C-alpha positions in Angstrom: 22.2 -31.0 59.2 21.3 -27.3 60.1 18.0 -27.8 58.9 17.2 -30.3 62.0 16.3 -27.8 64.6 13.6 -25.9 63.1 12.0 -29.0 62.1 12.0 -30.7 65.6 8.7 -29.2 66.8 6.9 -29.9 63.8 8.0 -33.6 63.9 7.0 -33.8 67.3 3.6 -32.3 67.0 2.7 -34.6 64.6 3.8 -37.6 66.3 1.0 -37.5 68.6 -1.3 -37.2 65.9 -0.3 -38.7 62.6 -2.1 -38.5 59.6 -2.1 -40.6 56.5 -0.5 -38.8 53.4 -3.5 -40.2 51.0 -6.5 -38.6 52.9 -4.0 -34.8 53.3 -4.4 -33.1 50.1 -1.9 -31.3 48.8 -2.0 -27.4 49.4 -0.6 -24.6 47.7 2.9 -24.0 49.1 3.0 -20.3 51.3 4.3 -17.2 50.1 7.7 -16.9 51.6 8.7 -13.7 53.8 10.6 -11.2 52.2 14.3 -11.9 53.1 13.8 -15.2 54.6 14.7 -19.1 53.9 12.2 -21.4 55.6 13.1 -24.9 56.3 12.0 -27.3 53.1 10.9 -30.0 55.3 8.0 -27.6 57.0 7.1 -26.6 53.5 6.8 -30.2 52.7 4.7 -30.8 55.8 2.5 -27.7 55.7 1.5 -28.5 51.9 0.8 -32.2 52.4 3.9 -33.3 50.3 4.7 -35.4 53.2 4.4 -36.7 56.5 6.0 -35.3 59.5 7.0 -38.3 60.6 9.0 -39.6 57.2 10.6 -35.9 57.6 11.8 -36.1 61.1 13.0 -39.5 60.3 15.1 -38.0 57.6 16.3 -35.3 59.5 17.5 -38.2 62.4 19.5 -40.0 59.4 21.2 -36.9 58.3 21.9 -36.2 62.3 23.6 -39.5 62.1 25.8 -39.0 59.3 23.6 -39.4 56.3 25.0 -36.9 53.4 22.2 -37.1 51.4 20.1 -33.7 51.4 16.6 -34.1 52.8 14.5 -34.0 49.6 17.0 -36.6 48.0 16.3 -39.0 51.4 12.4 -38.3 51.2 12.3 -39.1 47.2 14.6 -42.0 47.1 12.5 -43.7 50.3 9.3 -43.5 48.3 7.9 -40.8 50.7 7.1 -37.8 48.3 7.0 -37.2 44.6 9.5 -34.7 42.7 7.3 -32.4 41.5 6.3 -31.4 45.3 10.4 -31.5 46.4 10.4 -28.8 42.9 7.6 -26.8 44.4 8.7 -26.7 47.9 12.5 -25.2 47.1 10.9 -22.8 44.6 8.8 -21.6 47.6 11.9 -21.7 49.7 13.5 -19.3 47.9 13.3 -15.6 49.7 11.2 -13.5 47.7 12.9 -10.4 45.7 11.6 -7.1 46.5 10.7 -5.2 43.0 13.8 -3.3 43.1 15.5 -6.3 43.1 13.5 -8.0 39.8 14.1 -4.3 37.7 16.6 -2.7 37.1 17.6 1.3 35.8 19.2 0.8 31.9 20.5 4.3 30.1 18.6 5.3 26.9 21.7 5.7 25.3 23.1 2.4 26.1 19.9 1.0 24.6 20.4 3.0 21.6 23.9 1.8 21.4 22.5 -1.8 21.7 20.3 -1.1 18.7 22.6 0.1 16.7 24.8 -3.1 17.4 22.2 -5.5 16.7 21.8 -3.4 13.3 25.4 -4.1 12.3 25.0 -7.7 13.3 22.0 -8.3 11.2 23.9 -6.2 8.2 26.8 -9.3 8.8 24.7 -12.3 9.4 22.7 -11.3 5.5 26.0 -11.0 4.2 27.3 -14.4 5.9 24.1 -16.1 4.7 24.4 -14.5 1.2 27.8 -16.3 1.1 27.3 -19.5 3.0 24.4 -19.7 0.0 26.6 -19.7 -2.8 29.1 -21.9 -1.2 26.5 -24.6 -0.9 27.8 -27.0 2.0 25.6 -28.3 3.9 26.9 -28.0 7.2 27.6 -24.3 6.8 24.1 -23.5 5.6 22.4 -25.2 8.8 25.0 -23.2 10.9 23.9 -20.3 8.9 20.7 -20.6 9.4 21.0 -20.9 13.3 23.5 -18.0 13.7 20.2 -16.1 11.7 17.8 -17.3 14.4 19.5 -16.3 17.4 20.1 -12.9 15.5 16.6 -12.6 15.2 15.6 -13.4 18.9 18.1 -11.1 20.2 17.2 -8.2 17.4 13.2 -8.7 18.9 14.7 -9.0 22.6 16.5 -5.2 22.2 13.8 -4.3 20.5 11.2 -4.8 23.0 13.4 -2.8 25.3 12.4 0.1 23.4 8.9 -0.3 23.2 6.6 1.6 25.3 2.9 1.4 25.9 0.9 4.2 24.0 -0.8 5.3 27.0 2.2 7.3 28.3 1.1 10.3 25.5 -2.6 9.1 26.3 -2.2 10.3 29.6 -2.0 13.6 29.2 -4.9 13.8 27.2 -7.7 13.4 29.5 -6.8 17.0 30.7 -6.4 18.8 28.1 -9.8 17.5 26.7 -11.4 18.4 29.7 -9.8 22.2 29.8 -10.7 22.3 26.3 -14.1 21.3 26.8 -14.9 23.9 29.6 -13.7 26.6 27.7 -15.8 25.8 24.8 -19.1 25.1 27.0 -19.4 21.5 25.8 -19.3 18.0 27.4 -16.9 15.5 26.0 -16.6 11.8 27.2 -13.2 10.4 26.7 -13.0 6.8 25.9 -9.6 4.7 25.5 -9.2 1.5 23.7 -6.2 -0.6 23.0 -3.8 1.9 25.4 -1.7 -1.3 26.2 -0.3 -1.0 22.3 3.2 -0.9 22.3 5.3 1.6 19.7 8.8 2.2 19.8 10.1 5.2 22.3 11.1 7.5 19.5 7.7 7.0 17.3 5.7 7.9 20.6 7.8 10.9 20.7 7.2 11.7 16.9 3.0 10.9 17.2 2.5 13.2 20.5 2.3 16.9 18.7 0.0 15.5 16.0 -1.8 13.1 17.9 -2.7 16.4 20.6 -3.3 18.3 17.7 -6.2 15.9 16.2 -7.9 16.0 19.9 -8.0 19.4 20.0 -9.5 19.8 16.8 -12.0 17.0 17.5 -12.9 19.0 20.3 -13.2 22.0 18.6 -14.4 21.5 15.4 -15.9 18.0 15.6 -18.1 17.9 18.7 -21.4 20.7 18.9 -22.1 22.3 21.9 -25.1 20.6 24.0 -28.1 22.4 22.7 -27.0 21.8 19.1 -26.5 17.7 19.7 -29.9 17.8 21.8 -31.7 19.0 18.5 -30.0 16.7 16.5 -31.5 13.6 18.6 -27.9 12.9 20.1 -26.9 12.3 23.5 -25.7 16.1 25.0 -22.7 14.9 25.9 -20.5 14.2 23.0 -17.7 11.0 23.3 -14.2 11.4 22.0 -12.7 7.9 21.1 -8.7 6.9 20.9 -8.4 3.4 19.5 -5.0 1.8 19.3 -4.4 -1.6 17.5 -1.8 -3.5 15.6 -2.5 -3.8 12.0 0.3 -5.7 9.7 3.3 -4.4 10.5 1.9 -0.9 11.6 0.1 0.1 14.7 -3.2 2.5 13.6 -4.5 5.1 15.9 -7.6 6.6 15.5 -9.5 9.9 17.2 -13.0 9.3 16.5 -15.6 11.8 17.4 -19.7 11.5 17.0 -20.2 15.5 16.3 -21.4 16.9 13.0 -19.0 15.7 10.7 -17.8 17.2 7.9 -19.6 18.5 4.6 -17.8 17.1 1.6 -19.2 19.7 -0.6 -18.2 22.6 1.5 -14.9 21.4 1.5 -14.8 20.8 -2.3 -15.9 24.5 -2.3 -13.2 25.8 -0.2 -11.0 24.0 -1.9 -12.0 25.6 -5.4 -12.3 29.1 -3.9 -8.4 28.6 -2.6 -7.4 27.2 -6.1 -6.4 24.0 -5.1 -9.1 22.2 -7.4 -11.0 23.7 -10.5 -14.8 23.4 -10.6 -14.5 20.8 -13.5 -12.5 18.4 -11.4 -15.2 18.2 -9.0 -17.1 15.3 -10.6 -14.6 13.2 -11.5 -13.3 13.0 -7.9 -14.5 10.4 -5.3 -15.1 11.5 -1.6 -11.9 10.5 -0.4 -10.1 12.7 -2.5 -12.4 15.6 -1.8 -11.5 14.9 1.7 -8.0 14.9 1.6 -8.0 18.7 0.8 -7.9 19.2 4.3 -4.5 18.4 4.7 -3.5 21.2 2.5 -1.4 23.9 3.8 -3.3 27.0 4.5 -7.0 25.5 4.0 -9.7 25.6 7.1 -13.4 25.5 6.7 -14.0 26.8 10.2 -16.4 29.7 10.3 -14.2 31.4 12.5 -10.7 31.9 13.8 -10.2 31.0 17.7 -7.0 30.4 20.0 -7.5 26.7 19.5 -8.1 26.2 15.7 -9.3 28.0 12.4 -6.4 29.5 11.2 -5.6 27.1 8.4 -2.6 25.7 9.7 -2.1 22.2 11.7 -3.6 19.4 9.4 -0.6 19.9 6.6 1.6 20.1 9.4 0.5 16.7 10.8 0.7 15.1 7.9 4.4 15.7 7.1 5.5 15.0 10.6 3.7 11.9 10.2 4.8 10.7 6.9 8.7 11.7 8.2 8.4 8.8 10.1 7.2 6.4 7.4 3.2 6.5 8.4 0.4 8.0 6.9 -2.6 9.6 8.0 -6.1 9.7 6.4 -9.9 10.9 7.4 -13.1 9.3 7.0 -16.4 11.4 7.5 -20.1 11.4 7.5 -22.4 14.6 7.9 -24.1 14.4 11.1 -22.6 11.3 12.5 -18.9 11.9 13.0 -15.5 12.0 11.9 -12.4 9.3 12.3 -8.9 10.4 12.0 -6.7 7.6 11.2 -2.7 7.5 11.8 -0.9 4.7 10.3 2.6 4.2 12.2 5.4 1.5 11.6 6.2 -0.3 14.5 10.1 0.8 14.6 12.3 2.7 12.7 15.3 0.5 13.1 15.1 -2.8 11.0 12.2 -3.9 8.4 11.5 -6.7 6.4 11.9 -5.2 2.8 12.0 -6.6 -1.2 15.2 -5.7 -3.0 14.7 -4.5 -6.5 16.5 -4.0 -9.9 15.7 -0.8 -11.9 18.2 -0.4 -14.5 21.8 -0.5 -13.2 20.2 0.5 -9.7 19.6 -1.3 -6.5 16.4 -0.1 -4.6 14.6 -1.7 -1.3 10.7 -1.5 -1.0 9.5 -1.7 2.6 7.4 -5.0 2.7 4.4 -3.4 4.7 3.5 -1.7 1.4 3.6 -4.6 -0.8 0.6 -6.5 -1.4 1.6 -8.6 -4.5 3.6 -9.1 -7.4 3.0 -9.3 -10.6 5.0 -10.5 -13.7 4.1 -9.7 -17.1 6.4 -10.7 -20.3 5.2 -8.8 -22.6 4.6 -5.0 -21.7 3.9 -3.1 -24.7 0.8 -5.2 -24.9 -0.5 -5.7 -21.3 -0.2 -1.7 -20.2 -2.6 0.5 -21.0 -3.6 4.1 -21.1 -6.2 5.8 -19.1 -5.9 10.3 -18.5 -2.6 9.7 -19.9 -1.6 8.0 -17.6 -0.3 4.0 -17.9 -2.8 1.6 -16.1 -2.6 -2.4 -15.9 -6.4 -4.5 -15.9 -5.6 -6.9 -12.9 -8.2 -9.0 -12.2 -10.9 -6.6 -14.3 -10.1 -3.6 -12.5 -7.7 -0.6 -13.5 -4.3 -0.3 -11.8 -2.7 2.9 -11.9 1.1 2.5 -12.7 4.0 4.2 -11.7 7.4 3.3 -13.8 10.3 3.7 -11.5 12.4 4.5 -14.1 10.5 7.4 -15.4 9.8 8.6 -11.8 13.5 8.5 -11.2 14.8 9.7 -14.4 17.0 6.6 -15.5 17.4 4.9 -18.5 13.9 2.5 -19.3 15.0 -1.6 -19.2 14.4 -3.7 -22.2 11.3 -5.2 -23.5 11.8 -8.9 -22.0 9.4 -8.0 -19.0 8.8 -6.6 -15.9 7.4 -6.9 -12.6 4.5 -4.7 -11.1 4.7 -4.3 -7.6 0.9 -3.8 -6.0 1.7 -1.6 -3.2 -0.6 0.2 -0.9 0.0 4.2 0.3 -2.0 6.7 1.5 -5.3 4.0 1.1 -5.0 3.8 -2.7 -3.6 0.9 -4.5 -1.6 1.1 -7.3 1.7 -0.9 -9.1 5.5 -0.1 -9.5 7.1 -1.0 -12.1 10.7 -2.6 -12.3 13.1 -4.3 -14.2 13.6 -7.2 -11.2 12.5 -8.5 -8.0 15.3 -10.1 -6.5 14.7 -11.0 -2.7 13.2 -10.4 0.7 15.6 -9.5 3.6 15.9 -7.8 6.8 17.6 -4.1 6.1 18.9 -1.5 8.7 17.2 2.0 8.1 20.2 4.5 7.8 19.4 8.1 7.9 19.7 10.0 4.7 21.8 13.0 4.0 19.7 16.5 3.7 20.6 16.2 -0.1 18.7 13.3 -0.4 16.0 14.0 2.1 14.9 17.2 -0.1 14.2 14.8 -3.0 11.3 13.8 -0.9 11.2 9.9 -2.7 13.0 7.8 -0.3 12.7 7.2 3.3 16.2 6.3 3.8 18.7 4.1 2.9 20.6 0.5 3.7 23.8 -1.7 3.4 22.3 -5.2 1.5 23.8 -8.6 1.9 26.0 -8.4 -1.3 27.6 -5.1 0.7 26.0 -3.0 -2.0 23.9 0.2 -0.6 20.6 0.5 -1.2 18.0 3.4 -1.4 14.8 2.7 0.4 12.1 3.9 -1.5 8.8 6.0 -0.1 5.6 4.7 -1.6 3.5 7.3 -0.5 5.9 9.9 -2.2 6.2 8.0 -5.0 2.2 7.7 -5.3 2.0 12.0 -5.1 5.1 12.6 -7.1 3.1 10.4 -10.0 0.1 12.3 -9.8 -2.0 9.1 -10.1 -5.4 9.5 -12.0 -7.2 6.5 -11.9 -8.0 4.6 -8.6 -7.8 0.7 -8.8 -11.0 -0.5 -9.6 -12.7 2.5 -10.2 -12.2 3.1 -14.0 -13.4 0.2 -16.0 -12.8 0.7 -19.9 -14.6 -2.2 -21.5 -17.6 -0.8 -23.1 -20.6 -2.5 -24.6 -19.0 -2.8 -27.8 -21.3 -0.9 -29.7 -20.5 1.6 -32.1 -21.0 5.4 -31.3 -23.5 7.3 -33.5 -22.7 10.4 -31.5 -21.6 12.0 -28.3 -24.8 13.1 -26.0 -24.9 15.1 -23.0 -23.5 13.5 -20.0 -21.7 10.9 -21.8 -17.8 9.9 -20.9 -15.8 10.9 -23.7 -12.0 9.5 -24.0 -9.9 12.8 -25.3 -7.5 12.5 -27.9 -4.8 14.4 -29.2 -4.2 14.1 -33.3 -1.7 17.1 -34.3 -2.9 20.6 -33.0 -7.2 19.0 -32.8 -8.6 17.3 -29.8 -10.4 14.3 -30.9 -12.9 12.9 -28.4 -14.0 9.0 -28.4 -17.1 7.4 -26.9 -15.8 5.7 -23.5 -18.3 2.9 -24.4 -16.7 2.1 -27.8 -13.2 1.8 -26.1 -12.1 -1.8 -25.3 -8.5 -1.1 -24.5 -5.7 1.7 -24.8 -2.3 0.1 -25.9 1.3 1.5 -27.4 3.3 -0.1 -29.4 6.8 0.0 -30.8 6.7 1.8 -34.3 9.2 -0.6 -35.4 5.9 -3.6 -34.8 4.1 -2.0 -37.4 3.6 -4.3 -40.3 2.0 -4.1 -43.9 -0.4 -6.4 -45.3 -1.8 -5.1 -48.9 -2.3 -1.2 -48.3 -3.2 -1.9 -44.9 -0.7 -1.5 -41.7 -1.2 -3.9 -39.1 0.4 -5.2 -36.1 0.5 -8.5 -34.5 -1.6 -8.1 -31.2 -2.4 -10.8 -28.7 -1.4 -13.7 -31.4 -4.0 -12.4 -34.0 -3.3 -9.4 -36.7 -4.8 -6.2 -35.8 -5.6 -3.2 -38.5 -4.6 0.2 -37.8 -6.4 2.8 -38.6 -4.7 6.4 -38.6 -6.9 9.0 -37.5 -4.3 11.5 -38.6 -4.7 10.6 -42.2 -8.5 10.1 -41.9 -8.8 13.5 -40.6 -6.2 15.3 -43.0 -4.6 16.4 -39.7 -0.7 16.7 -39.4 0.9 14.3 -36.7 3.2 14.8 -33.8 4.2 11.3 -33.5 4.9 10.4 -37.1 8.7 10.0 -36.4 8.6 8.8 -32.6 9.2 5.6 -30.9 6.0 4.4 -30.1 2.1 4.6 -31.4 -0.2 5.2 -29.0 -3.9 3.3 -30.3 -7.3 2.9 -29.4 -8.7 -0.8 -29.6 -12.5 -1.2 -30.8 -13.8 -4.1 -31.1 -17.5 -5.2 -32.7 -19.2 -8.2 -33.5 -15.9 -10.7 -33.0 -13.6 -7.9 -35.4 -11.4 -5.7 -34.3 -9.8 -2.5 -35.4 -7.3 0.0 -33.6 -7.5 3.6 -34.0 -3.7 5.2 -34.1 -3.7 8.8 -32.2 -0.7 10.8 -31.1 -1.5 10.6 -27.4 -4.5 9.9 -25.0 -5.4 13.2 -23.0 -7.6 12.6 -20.5 -11.4 10.8 -19.9 -14.0 13.8 -19.3 -17.9 14.2 -19.6 -20.0 16.1 -22.1 -21.9 19.0 -20.4 -22.8 20.5 -23.9 -24.6 19.8 -26.6 -22.7 18.7 -29.4 -22.8 21.2 -32.6 -23.8 19.6 -36.0 -22.2 21.4 -38.1 -19.1 19.2 -38.7 -18.6 18.1 -42.5 -15.5 15.7 -42.5 -16.1 11.8 -42.5 -15.6 10.3 -39.3 -17.0 13.1 -37.4 -20.6 13.8 -35.9 -19.9 17.5 -34.7 -18.2 19.2 -31.9 -18.5 20.3 -28.3 -16.5 22.7 -26.1 -15.6 20.4 -23.3 -13.1 21.2 -20.6 -13.1 24.5 -22.1 -11.2 23.6 -25.2 -13.4 22.7 -28.6 -13.3 19.0 -29.2 -14.5 17.1 -32.7 -16.5 14.2 -31.8 -15.6 11.1 -33.9 -18.4 8.8 -34.9 -16.3 5.8 -34.8 -18.3 3.3 -37.1 -17.8 6.1 -39.9 -14.2 6.4 -39.2 -13.7 3.1 -39.8 -15.9 2.9 -42.6 -14.0 5.6 -44.3 -11.2 3.8 -44.0 -12.3 0.4 -44.8 -15.7 0.3 -46.3 -15.9 -3.7 -46.1 -15.3 -3.5 -42.0 -18.8 -4.8 -41.6 -19.6 -6.3 -44.4 -17.9 -8.2 -47.1 -14.5 -8.9 -44.8 -15.5 -12.0 -42.7 -13.8 -12.8 -39.7 -11.0 -15.1 -40.8 -10.0 -12.2 -43.1 -10.1 -9.6 -40.1 -8.4 -11.3 -37.5 -5.9 -14.0 -38.8 -4.8 -16.5 -36.1 -1.0 -15.9 -36.6 
């Protein structure tokens, strides 16, 4: 009834000049004035949702004692539509000020809420595990519902901690302007993806490394205007900051169109500083050489300035980014520019992870680092060795392996089969060998005691669903600690199955050790590298054989052939080089695989022993060159002539 006086004037005016409802289009509801509440009838008439006469009749009915609301009367009498009434009611509400739509929340309170959500996630995991063991369908549904609500709550709390990366980018334009003016350069700053959000604590962690990269790009990367003009470039350089989501990470790039970095100069500096040996450079790819800029004290600056060139900074950038579970890489093209790339996790609080067993210990691997899982049921016949390190042939390419038990000093597992977790770290793929992969779950990352941090292999710890404590593995640290010698896909040891007549200059050789002697085998004669338990060796007549992939593989001991003392006569395993030709195969038994190298000298043809074609100086060591064909004939003269395929490789 209180609405009647406010609607009398519009009703009287409309009575003088009625307008048909079907001819009057519905207009958007007017914006409410802040702090005022407009009459519903007035809004309906202004938007064309109801006739003024109908509104007036409804108001009159209220005055006469009708207790129904105005909108209800109009709806029940068919004078308007439900949607129009709802829109009018929303427009009727007074507009809230910005101060009313946002509140201040203490950061400590947000941290407390995040910790509580973390504990809730742990309790959820334990409850779900227990319910699954019981197997009651009703409890399972309730647990799944609880899990979904917990995940939504966790996501909501995490959003309150997220801030756009623009918060730390906003100070960089002035840094670049002041620095470029002091250096006499012209630099344009371009920002892409500044709305990309990161956890507040991570923003603080990347602020200083990002500032250092920007200053380095302006000082080292972008040239002076006259040099750019001489190179056919715009006199004004461009520095691009780019941020975007990539899987469970945020990628931040600092790219310039400057002079780029000279890979040869980096390699030369690395040799001068003793970081690399000159003979290592030919076997390294561009990415490995450029990674030298992250070594402590490394700098290619021609002069030291108050900005850079002191050889400090890039190693600190790498250390700080890796401390928060991220990674940093660089790619550069001489004359075109350089791109520095930071890969940062979205949050440090709660992550998706895989739990694994190794020995009697349980570990956690962040799921964002896992590319795929491979199970092999006979590790001794499928894991090969290159450069003395284990590798696995995955879809025709060699995957370097890290045995978790050996890396952590644990007791080795059994031979019943192992899992290979294909991980991506620092731009490199490698396989982590574990005994079992259990399940995937969300885990809450807990900080480690300083004693564990000093080990450098763990990113944190967590409490698992079964109540056990699991250490979270740092994939990048494992790769660095294991000194991976083979890039995935870079080496392919399968050759053309030809016998070696000799080792020419430039030929790649597999270096093996037989007692105290170094023996080189032409790499293109090597089919596979294997390691067998000694107790698998059997005897067929006077020959030693081993069951290999459903066949019988003859063994030739190079120590017996060359009359050398073998260090492995009493060992638990034997290392072999599998050689194949014309459908036949034989395994050359060596003490160990040393390395893969290139013969850069001419071989001396003065060796008189059977099975050798000469000697050469390789890696500053005298190395004997094996004639594979003669070595096999010396051990078994019938290998090529009298023995048939069925005699040589008998189906098991």
